[in-house]
C-alpha positions, 0 to 999 in steps of 0.5 A, spaced: 505 079 265 507 080 272 509 087 270 503 089 266 499 087 272 503 091 276 502 097 272 495 096 271 494 096 279 498 102 279 494 106 274 488 104 277 490 107 284 493 113 281 487 118 281 485 116 288 492 118 290 491 125 286 484 126 290 487 124 297 493 129 296 489 134 293 484 134 299 490 134 304 492 140 300 486 144 300 485 142 308 492 145 309 490 151 306 483 152 309 487 151 316 492 156 315 487 161 312 483 160 319 489 160 323 491 167 320 484 170 321 484 168 328 491 171 329 489 178 325 483 178 330 487 177 336 492 183 333 487 188 332 484 187 339 491 188 342 492 194 337 485 197 340 487 196 347 494 199 346 490 205 342 485 206 348 490 206 353 494 211 350 488 215 349 486 214 356 493 216 359 493 222 354 487 225 356 488 223 364 495 227 363 491 233 360 486 233 365 491 233 371 495 239 367 489 243 366 486 242 373 493 244 376 493 250 372 486 252 374 487 251 382 494 254 382 494 260 377 491 266 381 490 270 374 485 264 372 482 264 379 480 272 378 478 270 371 472 265 374 471 270 380 464 273 378 464 278 383 470 282 380 470 285 373 476 283 369 481 287 366 483 287 359 491 286 360 489 280 365 484 277 360 490 277 355 495 274 360 490 268 361 489 267 354 497 267 353 497 262 359 491 258 355 495 258 349 501 256 352 498 250 355 494 248 348 501 248 345 504 243 350 498 238 347 499 239 340 505 235 339 
């Protein structure tokens, strides 16, 4: 009789046990999913900041090189001087110089 009572009580609590275990598994899954989403957002923010910094530094380098060329190259100064007429060979040299600068930034 004792054994039968034990099994009946055990059988009556089994559905509650399965429900609790199922709820714990679902809660665990939701928490892991939420933590994963937060980590993905954080990683995307860091990646966007890194890309932004790289683009900014690349543009700053490009600006520095171009300004340096504009300020130091006498041929370019003559080209932008409106008082003088530009010679074809000078225009060709300036074109070659700008093409050389352009290929520096394509890689």
